N, C-alpha and C positions, 0 to 999 in steps of 0.2 A: 541254873540252868541245862547243868550236863543232864540230870537225872531226866529230865521233859526232852530231851533230846536222845535218850537211849542211850548216853554214852556213860562207860563205869568212870567215877572219878581218879581211881589209879590209872584210868587210860589217856585223862587230862593233866596229871601229872606226870606219865610217863614220856607223851609228848612232848613239853615243855624242856624236862628233860633234853631229849634227843633232841630239841630245838636249839637249846644252849649249847649243845655240842655241835650241831651240824654249824652253828655263826662262826665256832672259833677252827673247827677242823676246813670248814671251805675257804679261810682266809689262806690257807696252802695254795689253792688253786692260781691266784693271783701273783702271792708272794714269793710263793717257789722259782716261778721260771725269771722274775725281778732279781732274786738272791741270788741264782745260778749267771746271770748276766752283769755280777756286779763284782768288785776286785777280792771279794772277802772269800770264795771260792776260787780254789785253784788244784794244782792235781791232774793225773791224766785223764782223760775224756776215753779210755779205752779203745782208742781208733775211732769213735764217735765222733761229729759232728758237734758243738754245744747244742744247737736245736734239737737233735737227735737226741740226747743226753736227757734234756726237758723233757724230750715226749715219755722216755722211757722212765724216768722219775716219776710224771704225772699216773703213768698207765700201772707203775708197781702196786698201786694201792689196790687195784678192781684185780688186776691177774695174781695176786697174793691171797686177797681175801674171800675171793668168789671158793675156788674148790676147796677151801677151810669148813665153808658153812654148813655141807652137809654133817662132818663130822661133830662140830659145834653143838650143830643142831641138833643132831643123834646121842650127842653124850649129855646134854642137857635134858633128854627126854627120858634118858635111864637113871640119871641121877634126882630128877625131880623137881630139879633147882634151875631157873635162870638166872634171879636176882645176881649171883656170887659172878655168871661168866659177864655180865654186863657194868657189874664193878671192876672186874677184873681187866676189861677192854678200857676201861674208862682212865682206870691206870697208866697203861701202856699207853693210849693217845694224850695224856696230858704230858707223860716224862718225855715224849718222841719230840713232841711241841717244843718243849724246854731246854730239851737239847739240840736241836737245831740252832738256837743263838750262839751253842760252842762249837758247830760245824766250820770247817775250814776246807773241807774234800770232796769232792763228785762223789766218794766209796761211801764218805761221810752218810750225805744224804740218802743212794740208794738204800746203806742200810737201816737209818733211821725212816725212810717209808715204806719196806719191809716190815719193819716193826707196827708201823701203823695198819696196815694189811692185814696182818695176824690180831692187833686190838679189834678191827672189823669186822673178821670172822665169830669173833667171840659177841660182839652187840648186835650187828645188824640181825642174823636169825633167832636169838634171846629173846629182842625188845618185841618182834612181830610177832612170837610165839604166844610171849605176854600177853600181847593186844587179845590174840586169839584164846587164850585161857580165860581172860577176865571176860572177855565177852560172849554171845552164845548166838544160834543159829537166827532169834527176828531180831537184834541189834548188829552185828559182825560189821557190815559193811558200813552203817554211821559209824559203827569204832575205827575201823581201818582207815576210813575217811579224815577221821579227825587226826590221829596217828601221822599218816601221811600229809597233811595240807600243815600240819605244824613245823617238821620236819622240812617240810619245803620252805617255810618263811627262813628258819635258819641258815639252810642250803643258799638261798636264794640274797640273802642280808648281807652274809662274809664277804662275798667279793665285792659289793657296793663298797663294803665299810674299807677293806682291804686297803685301796689305793691308797685313799686318804689319810692312812694312820702310816703309811711307809711314806708316803711326799712329807708328814708334817712333823718328819724327825729332824736331825736325832733331838732328842728328848735330856730336860733337865730334874732331877727329882730332891728335894732338900728333905732328908729323912735326918732330921736333930741334927741338923746341922751341919750333916755329911752331905757333900753333893754329890749324886750318883746321876751320871749320864749313862745314854745308850741309844743306838740307833734305831731308826723306823722299822728294817726287821725286827731288832732285838723286841719293838715294840708289840709287833705283828702276833713274834710268840710266845711272848709273854701273856696276849690276851687269850690267845689260843688256849695255853698251861691252863689259865684265868677258867674260861667256861669248861673245859673238862672238868677243874677242880666241883665248881656249882654241878654239873652235873651229877657228878660220885656223888654227893651229898644228899640231891633232891632225891634220888633212886635209895641211898644209903638210910635216910629217915625216911621216907613218905611208900616204897613200895615193897609190900610182900611178895612173895610166892604164893599161888595157890595151891590149894592141899594136892598135894602129889598124885596121880593118879596109879594103879597098877600098870604094869608093862606088861605083854604078852612074853614069853620067851619065844614063841614063835616067830616073832616079829625080827628077830637080831641079825640073820643072815638075809631080808628080804631087798632084792633088788638096791637100786642105787640110793645112797641116805638114807632106807626104808621106805625107798617108794620105788616099783617097779617102772619097764619101760614098756612096757606091753599089757593092756589090757587084761587082766585073768577072771574078771566077770563072763566075757563071752560075749559083750555087750557090743564091743569095739574092738580097734586093733592097738591102739596106743590106750596107756593106761589114764583117766584122766589130768592128775594132777603133774606129771609129764607134760602133757599134753600142754595146759595152762606155762609151765615152766617154759616151753621154748616157744609160744607165744610172748612171754613177756620177752624173751631173749631177743624178737624180733621186734618186740617194739622198741626198746633200748638200742639196737644197731639204727634204725629209723631215723629217733630224736638224736644221737649221738653222732650223726654224719656231719652236722653244721658247724660242729666246735674247732674241726683241723682247717675248716677253709677259711678264716676269716681274710685274709689277706685278697684271696681270689673274690670272694664275694662282695671286698668292698671297692675292688678295682672294676668288679662287673657293673654294680649296680651306682658308681661315681659317688660313692661314701665313705664319711671317717667312721673310726674304731667306736664312737658313743652310739650310732647307728645299730650296728654292729652288738652292741651289747644291749641295745635295746631290743632288739629282733630274738637276740639269744636266751634275754630274760621273756621275751612273750609267750614261751613253750611253760616258764613257771608259774608265772601269774596266773594262767589258764588253769594251772593245776589247782593252786592254792584257791581260786575262788570257785571251783567245783569240784572237788575229791568231796568236800563234806556233803552237799545238795544228794550229789550222784552217788554216792555211799548209801545214804540215807535211802534212796530210791531203792537199790536195789535190794533194802531190809524187806519192801513190802512187791517189787514186782519182777523179781527175780535176777537172776544175775548173769547168766549166761545171756541173755539178748540185748544188755548194754555192753557186753566184751565184745559180741558179734560184730554188732553195730558202730562199734567205739575202733577196732579193728578193719572193718571197711573205708571207714572214715581217712582211716591212718593212708588209704591208697594214694586220692587224689592230693591231700596234703601234704605228701612227701614229695610224691612226683613234682607237684608246682613248685617249688623252690629250685628244683633244677633249668626250671622256664621264667623265669622273674627279670625283670628288669628293672623293676621300680621299687624304692624301699621301705615304703608303706605296705606295699602288696607283698612284700615278705614279710613285713611284722604280721599281718594278717593271718600267712599262710602258716607262720610258726606259732601263733594263737589258735588257731582250729586246731591245728596239730596237739597243741597242748589238751583243747576240749575231747580231741579222742583219746589221749592218754588218759586222762581222767576216766574216760569211761573203760579201761582195759585195766589198770593195773591197781587200783585197789579192788577194786569188787572179783579181780581176780585171786589177791590174796583171800578176800574173805570166801569166795567159792572154792578155795583150798582149805581155807580151813573150817567149810561144812565137812568137806569130804573127810578132814583128816581122821582117822583113825583115834580113839581115849588115848591119850598120853603122849601120843606121837607127833603132834601140831610143830612139834622144834623139827625135826628131819622131815616132814613134810613141808612145810614151809622154805624151809632153806632153800628147798629147788627151786622155788621161785624167785627168793631175794639173789641168792648165786647167778640164776640166768643171768637176769637184771643186770648184777655188775658185769655181768660177763661181755652183755650187749653192751654197756657204756662207753668197755675196754675198746671192744671190739670193733666199734663205730667208726671213732674217727681213724685208726688204721688202714680201716679198709677204702674208707672216704680219700685219705691221702693217696692211696694206690690208684684206685678205681678213676679221680679225677682226670689222670693223664691221656685216660679216653674218648673224654668231653667229660665237658661240666655237668652236664644233665645225669651221667652216668650212674654215679652212686647214690642219687635221688631215686633214677630209676630201679636201680638195686634194691635199696630199700622200702621202694613201692611195691615189689612181687612178694618181698621178703612177707610184708603186711598181708597182700591179697591171697597167699598160701597160710598164713596164720588162722586168717579169719576162716576159711575149709576147715582147716583143722579144729577149729570150737566148734564150728557147728557140726560136724561131723562124730567128733570124738569126744566130748562133754555133757554130759547130763547133770543136771541139780540131783540132789536129796530133795530136797526139801520143796514142794509144790509153792510157788510163789501166793500172797496171802491177797494179794488183787490181783485183777488183770490188767495188762498195762492199756488195753482200751479205755477204761478210765478216764489216764491222764489225758483225752481229748472228747470224752462225751461232757454233754451240755448239762446231766445232770448232778 
């Protein structure tokens, strides 16, 4: 089936490995706040409230891994090896997940989350670069869509299962007559360790590095992470890959505004946490359903038009979230925002892959993955600040960013490959 869809079998394996790792890693989004609030963790909070410490712990992953991604992506380009970076990152993810079960102080959590951030910097740009290396310009959109879909399935399943694993504890296991008991928290950490281990062996045995390409020595000092900020061709002002990174940042900020405002949204919409969870998941659900068909469509009809339409659609779907009072309308807005996101991120990765010079996909694509990571970390922080000026203000801010992003893509990005089919054929009766 994968060959018929134009998806490389190794990309499917890589996507399965990322999905497996993402299930365990996303457990921590739910488990760590509960763990911090338990009696297990004690010690100084560095002058911060427990809620503030929780926010810092959760944000550390993005703030640590994002600035490191251009360096790890660039290093993987220069060595011509991606697999070893992914394996090293999975070892760190697994080790940190296990060590949470031994943690007892707030600084332990900060250290382990920092370690996982380093692991993310090793894994994220190199796996995306591997997908790009394994794909071609004629099927890159479908391959990127498949990879992102599997990854998001893992990210979506993890938080749903995490609460159940914690609440079902403590557990007792009979190991040949030896009774071993452990808490629900420990079970969640052991599970995260297991998923990282399974992912490690999938990568170790089933993924190979593509043939290394020669790296042009003149690239060594070029721009930010190997990509210039300004367009050197003279056709635009900003470098197109840098522009795609900026748009990815804007999109990530817009979709992450929602996460911090749970209590405020529940009170405003007169709903419970279950509905908030469904609304939060609606974005991911749309991404899971649409990343593959949209990515595949960009292989035929071009990528830029989908990115522009997606960023334009982000404007009303982000803004309206600040104006609604009905829970199911909020669910619908989040779902359509997810449709818009599906039209932006995977096509943007595919277009950046098309634009990447030979042998430099790691440093090129890391611009987008880094920008997205920064946006996911920045969005919750900015919404927590802006909501003091009115509930709609954070969402209006996100809508303005999306509108600016649409203008940037339209004016600063050109596709290197002409579409194989006209988009008008989608609406033709022939």
